[in-house]
C-alpha positions as CSV (number, residue, x, y, z in Angstrom):
1,M,110.6,104.5,143.1
2,K,111.1,105.5,139.3
3,R,110.5,109.5,140.5
4,F,113.2,108.4,143.1
5,L,115.8,107.3,140.1
6,F,114.8,110.5,137.7
7,D,112.4,113.2,137.9
8,D,111.8,112.5,134.0
9,S,112.3,109.6,131.6
10,A,114.7,112.7,129.2
11,T,117.1,112.2,132.2
12,F,116.9,108.5,132.1
13,E,117.7,108.6,128.1
14,K,120.4,111.2,127.9
15,I,122.1,108.6,130.7
16,G,121.3,106.3,128.5
17,F,123.3,108.2,125.4
18,V,126.1,108.4,127.5
19,I,126.7,105.3,128.4
20,A,126.2,104.2,124.6
21,T,128.8,107.1,123.7
22,I,131.4,105.9,126.2
23,Y,130.6,102.2,124.4
24,V,131.3,103.1,121.5
25,A,134.1,104.9,121.6
26,L,136.3,102.6,123.6
27,D,134.7,99.7,121.7
28,P,137.4,100.1,119.2
29,L,140.2,100.0,121.6
30,M,140.9,96.5,121.6
31,I,144.1,94.9,123.2
32,Q,145.0,91.7,123.3
33,N,144.9,89.7,126.9
34,T,144.5,93.2,128.4
35,V,143.5,91.8,132.3
36,T,145.5,88.5,131.9
37,P,147.5,89.5,135.1
38,F,144.8,89.4,136.7
39,F,142.4,87.0,135.6
40,S,142.4,83.8,134.0
41,G,141.6,82.2,130.8
42,A,138.2,83.9,129.0
43,L,138.0,86.4,131.7
44,G,141.9,87.6,131.0
45,K,140.6,89.5,127.3
46,L,138.3,91.4,128.8
47,Q,138.4,95.2,126.7
48,P,138.1,98.6,128.0
49,A,134.9,98.8,126.8
50,D,133.6,95.7,128.8
51,A,133.9,98.1,132.1
52,V,130.7,99.8,130.1
53,A,128.7,96.7,130.6
54,P,127.4,96.7,134.0
55,F,126.0,99.9,133.1
56,I,124.6,98.8,129.9
57,V,122.5,95.9,132.1
58,L,121.4,98.4,134.9
59,W,120.0,101.1,132.5
60,L,118.1,98.2,130.3
61,G,116.7,96.7,133.2
62,I,115.7,99.8,134.7
63,W,114.1,100.7,131.3
64,V,112.0,97.5,131.3
65,L,110.7,97.8,134.8
66,F,110.0,101.7,134.6
67,Y,109.6,103.1,131.4
68,A,108.4,100.2,129.2
69,R,104.9,100.6,129.3
70,Q,105.0,104.4,129.3
71,Q,107.5,104.2,126.0
72,W,105.7,101.0,124.3
73,E,103.6,102.5,121.5
74,R,106.6,104.2,121.1
75,I,109.1,101.4,119.4
76,P,107.6,99.9,116.1
77,N,107.2,96.2,115.1
78,R,110.7,96.5,113.2
79,V,112.2,96.4,116.5
80,L,109.8,94.4,118.9
81,V,110.1,91.4,116.7
82,P,113.9,91.1,116.4
83,A,114.0,92.5,120.4
84,C,111.9,89.5,121.1
85,L,113.7,87.2,118.3
86,A,116.9,87.8,120.2
87,I,116.1,86.7,123.7
88,L,114.7,83.5,121.6
89,F,118.2,83.1,120.8
90,L,119.0,83.3,124.2
91,F,116.5,81.0,125.0
92,T,117.5,78.6,122.4
93,G,121.5,78.8,123.7
94,L,120.5,77.5,127.0
95,L,118.4,74.8,125.7
96,S,120.5,73.4,123.1
97,G,123.4,73.7,126.4
98,F,121.3,71.7,128.1
99,L,120.2,69.4,125.7
100,G,123.3,69.0,124.1
101,E,126.7,67.5,124.7
102,A,128.8,70.5,125.4
103,K,131.0,70.5,128.4
104,V,133.6,73.2,127.6
105,S,133.1,76.4,129.4
106,F,129.1,76.7,129.3
107,I,128.6,78.8,131.2
108,F,131.2,81.1,129.8
109,H,129.4,81.0,126.1
110,I,125.7,81.4,127.8
111,S,127.5,84.8,129.5
112,K,128.3,85.9,126.6
113,Y,126.1,85.5,124.3
114,G,124.0,87.0,127.2
115,Y,126.1,90.0,127.3
116,L,125.9,90.0,123.1
117,V,122.1,90.1,123.8
118,S,122.2,93.1,126.2
119,I,123.7,95.1,123.8
120,Y,121.7,95.1,121.1
121,L,118.5,95.2,123.1
122,F,119.9,98.5,124.4
123,F,121.0,99.9,121.1
124,L,117.7,99.0,119.8
125,V,115.9,100.4,122.6
126,L,117.8,103.7,123.0
127,M,117.7,104.7,118.6
128,Q,113.7,104.5,119.6
129,L,114.0,107.3,121.9
130,K,113.0,111.3,121.3
131,Q,117.0,112.5,121.5
132,G,121.0,112.0,121.0
133,Q,120.4,109.4,118.1
134,E,122.6,112.3,116.2
135,K,125.2,113.2,118.3
136,L,125.9,109.2,119.0
137,I,126.5,108.7,115.1
138,R,128.9,111.9,114.7
139,I,130.9,110.7,117.4
140,L,131.0,107.1,115.5
141,L,131.5,109.2,112.1
142,Y,134.8,111.1,113.6
143,V,136.1,108.3,116.6
144,I,136.5,105.3,113.7
145,P,138.6,108.1,111.5
146,V,140.2,108.9,114.7
147,Y,141.5,105.2,115.1
148,L,142.9,104.8,111.5
149,I,144.6,107.8,112.0
150,V,146.2,106.2,114.6
151,S,146.8,102.9,112.9
152,L,148.1,104.1,110.0
153,G,151.1,105.3,112.0
154,F,151.9,102.7,113.5
155,Y,151.6,100.7,110.0
156,V,154.2,102.8,108.9
157,V,156.5,102.7,111.4
158,A,156.3,99.0,110.9
159,F,157.1,99.3,107.4
160,I,159.8,101.3,107.6
161,S,161.4,99.2,110.5
162,G,160.5,95.6,109.5
163,E,159.4,94.9,113.0
164,G,156.1,94.6,114.3
165,N,153.8,96.6,116.6
166,Q,150.3,96.7,118.7
167,A,148.7,98.0,115.1
168,A,150.4,96.2,112.4
169,Y,152.1,92.6,112.1
170,V,155.3,92.2,109.8
171,Y,155.0,88.5,108.2
172,D,157.9,86.9,106.8
173,Y,156.1,84.4,105.1
174,F,152.3,85.1,104.0
175,P,151.1,82.6,101.8
176,Y,151.0,83.8,98.0
177,A,152.6,87.5,98.8
178,G,155.9,86.5,100.4
179,T,157.2,89.3,103.1
180,A,154.0,91.4,104.0
181,V,152.9,93.9,106.8
182,R,149.3,93.8,107.7
183,L,147.7,96.3,109.3
184,I,145.8,95.1,112.7
185,G,144.4,98.8,113.8
186,T,143.5,98.8,117.4
187,W,141.2,95.9,117.0
188,A,144.0,93.6,118.1
189,P,144.1,90.5,117.8
190,T,143.4,90.4,113.9
191,S,142.9,92.2,110.9
192,K,139.2,91.0,110.3
193,L,137.8,92.8,113.2
194,M,139.1,96.2,111.7
195,A,138.1,94.9,108.3
196,F,134.3,94.0,109.4
197,M,133.8,96.6,111.5
198,L,135.0,98.8,108.4
199,F,132.5,97.1,106.0
200,L,129.9,98.0,108.8
201,F,130.9,101.6,109.4
202,S,131.1,101.9,105.0
203,L,127.5,101.7,105.1
204,A,126.9,104.2,107.9
205,L,129.2,106.4,106.3
206,I,127.3,106.6,103.0
207,M,123.9,106.9,104.5
208,R,125.1,110.4,106.1
209,R,127.2,111.5,103.4
210,G,125.0,114.6,103.1
211,A,125.7,115.0,106.6
212,I,129.2,115.7,106.9
213,P,131.7,118.6,104.9
214,E,131.7,116.9,101.1
215,K,135.8,117.1,101.5
216,I,136.1,115.3,105.2
217,W,133.7,113.0,103.7
218,W,135.8,111.8,100.6
219,A,138.8,111.7,103.2
220,I,137.1,109.3,105.3
221,F,136.2,107.2,102.6
222,V,139.7,107.3,101.1
223,L,140.8,106.0,104.5
224,V,138.1,103.6,104.6
225,F,139.1,102.1,101.4
226,L,142.8,102.4,102.2
227,C,142.7,100.4,105.8
228,S,140.3,98.1,104.5
229,L,142.9,96.9,101.6
230,L,145.8,97.1,104.3
231,S,144.4,94.9,106.2
232,I,145.2,91.9,103.3
233,S,142.0,90.1,104.9
234,R,139.2,88.6,103.1
235,P,136.6,91.0,104.9
236,G,138.8,93.7,103.9
237,I,138.8,92.5,100.2
238,V,134.9,92.5,100.4
239,T,134.8,95.7,102.1
240,V,136.8,97.6,99.2
241,A,134.3,95.6,96.5
242,F,131.5,97.4,98.6
243,L,133.3,100.7,98.1
244,V,133.7,100.3,94.4
245,L,130.4,99.4,94.1
246,Y,128.9,102.8,95.6
247,L,131.1,104.7,93.2
248,I,129.7,102.6,90.6
249,S,126.2,103.6,92.0
250,R,126.9,107.1,90.8
251,V,127.0,106.0,87.4
252,P,123.3,106.7,85.7
253,S,124.8,102.9,83.8
254,R,125.2,101.2,87.3
255,V,122.8,98.0,86.5
256,A,124.8,97.8,83.3
257,I,128.2,98.1,84.7
258,A,126.9,95.6,87.5
259,A,125.6,93.1,85.1
260,F,128.6,92.8,83.2
261,L,131.0,92.6,86.5
262,L,128.9,90.1,87.8
263,P,130.8,87.0,86.1
264,F,133.9,88.5,87.8
265,I,132.9,88.9,90.8
266,I,131.1,85.6,90.9
267,G,134.5,84.1,89.5
268,S,136.3,86.1,92.1
269,A,134.7,85.4,95.2
270,L,134.7,81.2,94.3
271,L,138.3,81.9,93.7
272,L,138.7,83.2,97.2
273,Q,137.0,80.5,98.9
274,V,139.7,78.2,96.8
275,V,142.9,79.9,97.8
276,T,142.0,80.2,101.6
277,I,141.1,76.4,102.1
278,G,143.8,75.1,100.0
279,Q,147.9,76.1,99.5
280,F,149.1,75.8,96.2
281,D,152.7,75.4,96.4
282,R,155.3,74.9,93.6
283,G,152.9,76.1,90.8
284,E,155.1,75.8,87.9
285,I,153.3,74.9,84.4
286,S,155.2,74.2,80.9
287,L,154.8,72.7,77.7
288,D,157.7,69.8,77.7
289,C,158.3,68.9,73.6
290,G,160.9,67.1,71.8
291,A,159.9,63.1,72.1
292,P,159.6,61.3,69.2
293,Y,155.6,60.5,68.0
294,T,154.4,57.8,66.0
295,V,151.7,57.9,64.3
296,K,149.2,55.0,64.8
297,P,147.0,53.6,62.5
298,D,143.8,53.9,64.3
299,H,144.2,57.4,65.3
300,P,145.8,59.7,62.9
301,H,147.4,62.4,64.6
302,Y,150.7,64.5,63.5
303,G,153.2,66.0,64.9
304,W,153.9,69.5,64.0
305,Y,155.1,69.8,60.2
306,G,158.6,68.6,59.4
307,K,159.3,67.9,63.2
308,P,157.4,64.5,64.2
309,E,157.5,65.4,67.5
310,Q,155.0,65.5,70.6
311,C,154.5,68.4,73.2
312,D,153.8,67.1,76.4
313,L,152.1,69.8,79.8
314,V,154.2,69.3,82.6
315,V,152.0,70.3,86.0
316,D,154.3,70.3,89.2
317,L,151.7,71.4,91.8
318,N,151.6,70.4,95.3
319,I,148.2,71.1,97.0
320,T,147.5,70.8,100.8
321,H,144.7,71.7,103.1
322,S,144.8,74.9,105.4
323,S,143.4,74.9,109.3
324,Y,140.6,76.8,107.2
325,F,139.6,73.7,105.7
326,L,140.0,71.3,108.8
327,M,137.7,74.1,111.3
328,K,134.9,73.9,108.8
329,V,134.8,70.2,108.4
330,V,135.1,69.5,111.9
331,G,132.0,72.4,112.4
332,L,130.4,69.9,109.7
333,D,131.0,66.6,111.6
334,A,129.9,68.7,115.1
335,W,126.5,69.7,113.5
336,S,125.6,66.2,112.0
337,D,126.1,64.6,115.4
338,H,123.0,67.0,116.5
339,P,121.2,68.8,113.9
340,I,118.0,70.7,115.1
341,L,119.7,72.3,118.6
342,G,123.7,71.7,118.5
343,G,125.6,70.3,120.8
344,G,125.6,73.5,122.8
345,P,127.4,76.3,123.4
346,G,131.4,75.5,123.4
347,Y,130.6,72.2,121.6
348,Y,132.6,73.1,118.4
349,E,135.8,73.2,121.1
350,Q,135.1,70.1,122.0
351,K,134.9,68.6,118.8
352,W,138.1,70.0,117.8
353,I,139.7,68.2,120.6
354,Q,137.9,64.8,119.9
355,A,139.2,65.1,116.4
356,A,142.6,65.8,117.2
357,S,143.1,63.2,120.0
358,V,141.4,60.6,117.9
359,G,144.2,61.6,114.7
360,D,141.1,63.0,112.3
361,I,142.9,66.2,112.2
362,P,146.8,66.6,113.6
363,S,147.8,65.9,117.4
364,Y,149.4,68.9,118.0
365,F,145.7,70.6,118.0
366,T,144.9,69.2,120.8
367,E,147.0,72.0,122.5
368,Y,146.5,74.5,120.1
369,V,142.7,74.6,119.9
370,F,140.5,76.5,117.5
371,P,137.2,77.4,119.7
372,L,135.4,78.7,116.2
373,A,135.1,77.6,112.7
374,Q,136.1,80.8,111.2
375,S,132.5,80.5,109.1
376,T,129.4,82.1,111.6
377,Y,127.1,79.8,109.8
378,I,128.8,76.7,110.8
379,T,129.4,77.7,114.1
380,L,126.1,78.8,115.2
381,L,124.9,74.9,113.3
382,A,128.0,73.0,115.1
383,E,126.8,74.4,118.8
384,L,123.0,75.8,118.6
385,G,121.8,74.0,115.6
386,L,119.5,75.1,112.5
387,I,116.9,76.4,115.0
388,G,119.6,78.8,116.4
389,L,121.2,79.4,113.4
390,L,117.7,80.6,111.7
391,V,117.0,82.6,114.9
392,W,120.2,84.5,114.5
393,L,120.1,85.4,111.3
394,A,116.5,86.2,112.2
395,F,117.0,88.7,114.8
396,I,120.2,90.4,113.3
397,G,118.7,90.5,109.4
398,L,115.2,91.8,109.9
399,P,115.9,95.0,111.0
400,I,117.9,95.4,108.1
401,L,115.6,93.9,105.7
402,S,112.9,96.2,107.0
403,L,114.7,99.3,105.2
404,F,113.9,97.3,101.6
405,Y,110.1,98.4,102.5
406,H,111.8,101.9,103.3
407,Y,113.7,102.2,100.4
408,R,110.9,100.6,97.4
409,T,110.3,104.1,95.8
410,N,114.5,104.5,95.1
411,G,116.4,102.2,92.9
412,N,120.0,103.4,93.7
413,D,119.5,102.8,97.3
414,L,118.1,99.1,96.7
415,F,120.8,98.5,94.1
416,L,123.2,99.5,97.0
417,L,121.2,97.9,99.7
418,R,121.5,94.6,98.0
419,G,124.9,94.5,97.2
420,W,125.9,95.5,100.8
421,I,123.7,92.5,102.1
422,A,125.5,90.1,99.1
423,C,128.6,91.0,100.7
424,L,127.3,90.6,104.6
425,L,126.3,86.6,104.0
426,Y,129.8,86.3,102.1
427,I,131.3,87.5,104.8
428,L,129.2,85.3,107.1
429,I,131.5,82.3,104.8
430,D,134.8,82.9,106.9
431,L,134.2,84.8,109.8
432,D,132.6,84.0,113.2
433,V,130.9,87.8,113.6
434,Q,128.4,86.8,116.1
435,N,131.0,87.4,119.0
436,F,132.1,90.9,117.8
437,R,130.4,93.3,120.1
438,F,130.2,96.3,117.7
439,L,127.9,93.9,115.3
440,Y,125.2,94.5,117.7
441,Y,125.2,98.3,118.2
442,M,126.0,98.8,114.6
443,I,123.1,97.3,112.8
444,P,120.5,98.7,115.8
445,I,122.5,102.4,114.2
446,L,122.4,101.5,110.7
447,V,118.6,100.4,110.9
448,W,117.9,103.4,112.7
449,M,119.8,105.9,110.2
450,G,118.1,104.7,107.2
451,F,114.8,105.4,108.6
452,N,115.4,108.9,110.2
453,P,118.1,110.4,106.9
454,A,119.7,113.3,107.8
455,Q,118.5,116.8,106.7
456,Q,121.1,117.4,103.9
457,R,120.4,113.8,102.7
458,R,120.9,113.2,99.3
459,S,118.5,111.3,96.9
460,D,120.4,107.8,97.2
461,I,121.9,106.2,100.4
462,N,123.6,109.0,99.9
463,S,124.8,109.8,96.0
């Protein structure tokens, strides 16, 4: 049967890389509700890259049946273990679905996880084969900038005309900023998608600095920096921070500079969380002086010299909670119902509607439903419990952590890698990345790049 399909495994591997290349090239092209006229509900959100999904599943199935045994020894444990954990994650989703209370689109949600795990396994296997990886990486490094340049063109049009378009939104009111133009890029419907993709892409760009002409590399670096900034999003801010960290890593006194900046970084990270979950309006602070002050015998304090007056600190501040805060509270409440295995895929959406129905949150949220908690940690806890979250973190994180051992002799690599992982863990607080297709192929690609540096690679990642 195998000989009937392909004369040798090299042909089969080339087909795999062709599929991967098409998927990577199409994935950034995300159009809101692409096929809604033809499909309803969740299927109406299918994207161009999803048309490649059946070929990914078919290729993976053929590899398991006919090629896995002969190529098994070529696959290291750092790949096999995460692959097994990814399958365990899918099993955890099934188990929590059967044992939990989720009644909202369970089949869809578990199919979604199956699709994402298939992408992950496909790229894990593909990046361990004999050929094609560098071509795939080169395409990635040049395709993303092309999408960004096109997106910037749309941004300029929106900025000049004052009217939003497919790649840029214009806000008449934006919290703390007033009127604002936000770069969405081709990753509709939110700038967070583009910003998180750029966060992952920034590490790939740094890893391959020596393999790209210097001027082109710096042009892409500036492009990523600018687009991250224009996204006006938390992942965008974190991406900018990581790029600045890379510039610091090139300085000999990088550790001293990082230690000096650490309190400011922690303070900024906490402040970003505060202004995200709360809204502070009419923030006026003033001193009202002129009221007469009478000295009390048991409290011998006095007014100003020659003016027996007192000053009162007047604070006029209205503090309200944003929907982001409500989403997280609902998610934690859902987790408390089923702390070990969660309520099942889709349980968060069900809990949100329930909270709106009983008045715990505004009743109009029964129609305006948030299906996710805007937090990877909280959504996974609510739907798959503590076990599901830990398994997900394991199969995503173990390949990245394997780079620590690989870079153990290079302090600059470790410095930058630690910073990138810290940024990633922070992003997960406010973003549901577990549903992003590109995460599941970028992790295998990044890890392969780390273990297989380009020939022109410089001393750090890359200095």
